[in-house]
Phi, psi and omega in degrees: 000310180297324176305307185297325180294323177292318177301313179301316180296325177294317177297318178296315177293329174298314180298316178302316180301311180303319180294309183295317175306309179305323180278359179079016179264072185301314182296320177292327178297310180303318179300314179296313180296327175300317182293325175298317179291321177299318184286331172295317178299316171306312183298323178300310177303312180296321178300329184262012179065032183251137180293143180278129176291166183273344184236163178288325178294324177292326178297311180297321178297316184292317179296324174302311184295326185251022188304316185293314179301324186275335182083026181262120182288146182305319178303318181296317182296316178298321177293325177298317175298319175300316174300323175302316180293323178294317178303314178300317179296315182291324180277329185238347182282150178275323178264129185281124178244006184271131181243169177302325181293337177292333175297321179296323175296319180299314181300313181298315179296313184299314179298319179298316180289321180301323178295344182260351182272000000 
């Protein structure tokens, strides 16, 4: 049940991402997609019987440690870490540092993780 809820939340966040991207709200779009990616990561862990860490940095560390078992490529984990920084910059930074090319990174990570749920 919890697995399905995370998959659904990921899909909802993806829909929000598409709307925000279409409206040109790139920082908010990145934040929504980041949430989608986090929920996909949770779903992947749950699918494999692995406990969900309490923090996002713990989540990234756990996925890194278990990357081979989970089937998550090192590049994807590195990009998830980059997206965490982008989301924080977009959500809390005064100067916008999110660029259009960052959307492509988000798309790559989302597709890679979606294929694992």
